[in-house]
Structures are given as C-alpha cells and as structure tokens.
N, C-alpha and C positions, 0 to 999 in steps of 0.2 A: 405351527398347525398348518397354515396355508402352504409352507413349503412341503410339508408331508402329504397335504392333499395333492399338491400339483404333481409330486413324484409318483404318487399312486396313479393318478390320472394318466400321466404319461407312459407309466409301466403298463397300464391296462390297455392304452392305445398301441402300444407296440405289440402286445400279445395278440390283440384283435387284428392288426395288420398282418401278422404272420400266418393267421388263419384265412386271410382273404382280405379284399379291399373293404374298407370302412365307409359305407354309403351313409349320407346323412339321413336323418328323418326316421330312423329306426333304432331300436336298442342293440347294444353291442356287448360282447364279453367283457367282463371286468370293468365295466362303466360305473362310476360313482358320482357322476355329475349330471346335471341336466341335459337333455338332448340339445344339440346344436340348435341355436334360434334361426328361423327361416321366415320370419313374419315381424313386423315392427311390434307387435303387441308382446311376442315372445321375447324380443330383445329387452323390452321394458321389464318383463318378469324375470329375466336374468338379472339385470341391473337391481331391481328390488331385493332379489334372493341375496345378492352379495352385500348389498346395503345393509340388510337386517343382519348378517353374520358379523359386521363390524360392530354391532352392539352385542350380539349373543355371546360371541368368544370372549370379549373382556369381562362380561357380567359372570359368565361361567367361571372364569379363571379367579375372579374376586371373591365369589361366594365360596367356591372350593377352598381357597386360600384361608378365608375368615373361619370356615368351619374346622380345618386343620389347625389353625392357630389356637381356636376356641378350646378344641378338644386336647390340644397339649398343654396350654397355658392354664387352664381350669380344671384339669384333672383333679381328683380329690387328694393325691399325694402332694401336689404342688399348691393346692389351695385348700387347705383344712378348714378355713374359716371363710366362708362365701360373703360375699358382699350383699347387703340388703337394700342396695339402690333399687328404688322403683321405677324411676324414669330419668332420662337425660334430654333436656329441651334441645340443645344442639343435635344431637344424633336423631331425634324425633323428626325435626324439621327437615334434615338431609334426607332421611330415608322416605320422607312423605313426597318432597319436592323433586327428588331425583327421578323417581319412577315416572312422575306426571310429565316432566321434559323430555324423557326418553320415549314415552307414549306418543306425545305430540310429535316427535321428529319421526317416529314411524307411521302415525296416522295420517300426516299430511300427504306423503307420497303414496300412500296406500290408497287413500281416496282418489288421488289423481289417476293411479293405474286403473282403478275399478271404474272410474268415468270414462276413460279411454277404451276399456273393454267392450262398453256397450254403446259407445258413440262413434261410429266410423267417420273417418276424416272427409268423406265426400258420400255422396248418394251412391249406394251399391249398384254396379253395373249388370251384377247378376245374382239371382236369388235361387237356393238349393234347398228343397225340403228333404230332410233326412228323417226317414221313419224307421223305428226300431221294431224288429219282429223277434220272435224266438225260434231261431237264433240267426239273423241275418240282418242286413240293412236294405232299404228301398230308398231310391233317390228320384226326385221329380225337380225337373229344371223349370225355372221361372224368369226367362230373361226379360230385360227392361224394354219397355215399349218403344224406345228411341234405338234400340240395337237392331242389327241385322238378323239376329237370332229370332227376333219376335216374329218374322215372317216365315220361319221354318216350321216344320211339323213338330209338336211338343216331344220332348224327350223324357222318359221314365223308364227305370229299370230297377231289377234287384240285384244285389251284390252278395254272392255266397262264398264262403271260404273254400279253397281249393281241397283241403283235408280236414279231418275231424281229430280232435284230442285223442279219440280212442283208437284211431288207426295205428300201426306200428310205424317206427320211426322210419323204416325203409319206405314204406307206402307214403308218409308225409313228405320226405324228401324227393321221392318220385314224383308226385303230384306237383311240386313246386318246380322240379326240373324240367318237367314237361312243358312247362309255359316259357322257360328261359333260364337265365343265369339265376342260380338258386341265392347268389349274393343280393340280387336286385328283387328276387321273389321269394323272400325267406318262408321256411315252413311254418304253418299255422297263423301267417300273417298274409300271405298272398290270396287274392280273391280271383273270381273269374271276370267280374267287370268292375274296374276302377272307377272312382268319381273323378271325372275329367273336369279341370278348371284352366282358365288362362293365367299366365303369370302377370304379375304388377297390375292386379285387378282387384278392386273391393269386392268381395263375395259376402252376401248375407246368407246364413245358415238358419233355416227354421226347423227346429228339432221337436218331434213328436214321437209317440208310440201308438201301436196298434193293440199291445196286450198289457204287459207290465212296464215298470219304470226302467228305462236304459239310460245310458249316458253317451252322448257323442263326445269322443276325445281324441285330439290330434296333438300330441305334446309339442312337436317341433313348430307348430303353427300358434301354439298358445290358446288351443281351443279345448274347452271341456263344458259342455251344457246338458243339462239333464233333458230326457226324452220322456215325457209324462203323458200318459193317455188323456185325451180330451183337452190338452193344452198345447200351444205353440210357443216355444221358447226361442228367442232370437239372439243370435250371437253374429260376428263378423271375423274375417281374417282376409290377409292380402299376402298371397306367396310371393317371396322375393327371388325364388329359384326354381328352375325347371328340374323335374324328376319325379320319382315315386316315393311317397312319404307315408308312414303307417301310423295307425292309432289302434284303439280298441273300445269297446263298451267298458266303461269305467263303475258300472252299477251292477251288483250283485243280482242278476236277473234270472236265475235258474241253474238247472245242472248242466247246461250247456253254455253258460256264461263265456267261458274261455274261447268259444267258437265263433266269437263276433267281432272279426278284425275290420278295420277300416283302412282301405287303400287310396290315396289321394294321388292322382296323376296330373302334374302342373306341366303345361306345355305352352308354346308360344301362342300369342293371340291369333295368328294365321293359322296354325295348326288346330286350334280350338274351333275357328270359324268353319274350317273344311270337315272337322269331325262332326259338329252339330248339324251340318247340312243333311248328312246321310244317317246319323245315329237314331233318328225318329223313326224311318222305316227300316233300316238294317243294321241293328246295333253291332252285331258280330264283324260285318263287313267294315263298319266305320271304325271299329277297335282294331281290325287287322291292318287297314290303310293307315292309321295313326301310329302303329307300331313300326311299321315299314318306313314312314315319313321320319320318325325319331331316329331310326337306325341309320337311315341314309344321311340325316342332318349330323349325326355323330361321326360317321365316317368321313364327311366333307371336313369337319373340324380336324379330325386326325391328320387327313391329306395336307390341309393348309398349314399344319406345323412343320 
C-alpha cells in the first residue's frame, strides 16, 4: 500500500512538473499527500501522520481479513449448526487490552504535538494580529519591544484576493499574471498585499474576526487557528524557507468563503527590516522595493552558480 501511494505521488509530481514548476507552500495537481513541511510544527505533524498510518493500515487489513474469513467460514451452507458460545475470556481480554495499548501509543505523541503547537520554543520576536472579514484578511504587526521595528511607524493593512471566484477563468489568470509569474501567484490564491515575515523567526499569530467565524490556515506552516468574533486565539510558527506560501480561510464563513486566500511572503531578516521601515508610511512602495530586492537576490544566486 505504501508503495502504491509512493507511485501515485511520484506520478502526480511528474504530471505537475510537466505543467510548470512545483513550488512549495501551495496545492498542486494530482497531489495526494500533505503539503511540504516548511516549519518545525508541520514536520512533527507529518511524522505523526505517518506514525498513525503504521497503526491504521495493519488494523484495517486485520479487520477486513477477519470479516472476510467470518463471512466465508460461518456462512449458512458451511455452518448449518451455529455455535452457542456466549463468550471467550481470552479473546475478550485481548480485544480489551489491545485497543487500550494502541490508544496509549497514539495519545502520548499526540499530546506532545499538541503541547508543542501552543508553546513556542522561545519568546516570539514578532506578533501579527490576523483579523478575518467577509471576505478578506486584515493584518496588524506588533513587534517586540526589544526589536528595531518597535521604533518604526506601526504597520497594518488589508489583504484582498486579486480575482473573484465569479470571474471568468481568463480574467482570473490575467489578474494573477499581471502581478507576475502565475506559478508563483496562482489564480484565486494570489493577493494584493502578502503577509510579510522574516525567515527563522518565531512568529506569534493572534487570530480574531470582525463579523463571523473564520479560520486562519497555512498548511505548509502547520497553522490552523479559528478566528472568532470577540476572542483572540493564539498560535505560532517559524518559517524555515524563504518564498511565498498560501493558505485559505478554513471555516465556512458565507457565500464568498472561497475568496479568502492567505498569502505569506517569507524573506530574509535584512529584507524584512528594510520593508518594515517604510511599510507603515508607504505600503505599495515598500512592497515594490521588496519585490525588486528579492528579484535581485535571485538573479545574484543564478549568476553565482
């Protein structure tokens, strides 16, 4: 079964690559597994998913085999005189203790993962308040008092999708292509203003809502936290790779629920510091300067090769 899954996964990857580059942090055609893990928590989630499969697959095979054997062995033609045995002590002990042991083996790492999800390894260096609206996101930066960003002008902005689900496919693609490479800015996921954060930095997310219940979710970062009106829910993540990564509202929040993408742009700490200095006064200018700096850095890497 694992071999079949691996084969399907590799085939899907090949098909996706034929259609264009496979960029991390977003869904791909024919994808059947979790998105690539780009944070420590998501790596643990991947490990726990594979760990539980090691129990689920043998249990499924065993139960299916027992059902098949019972249906064959105890069919009426083969067993005209049914047994009147009411219980079997050995079997009852086994089917009571075995699930208890299995549940304990699942519960211990599950609780460890749950604890890690809500307890960052160090004091967060940056806090971002994400507010859900029908149907877009608003971000407010709250830097640590000890950081250099604390002296800069406060940064807050709204993040709107570049296209609507009701637009034609041509208009959706055109809106994404107008911003850049459509592989990097996919239709219905690209936004006008990405949430910009530095790489290798513990980020605290405070999630809330201004209207109905939303859910702030970034699969590749292992982030999924409800945004509830009148409440602040806290989570954290630490991006381990630079790039643009995508998520969406994961709570059914109304007729335009599908038009609430989340775009996370992870940059170097120096690039983030430069962006933050000017983003409070001129967000568009800061975004353009950041995009140019990223392009120049990418070109320098290619030239260095």
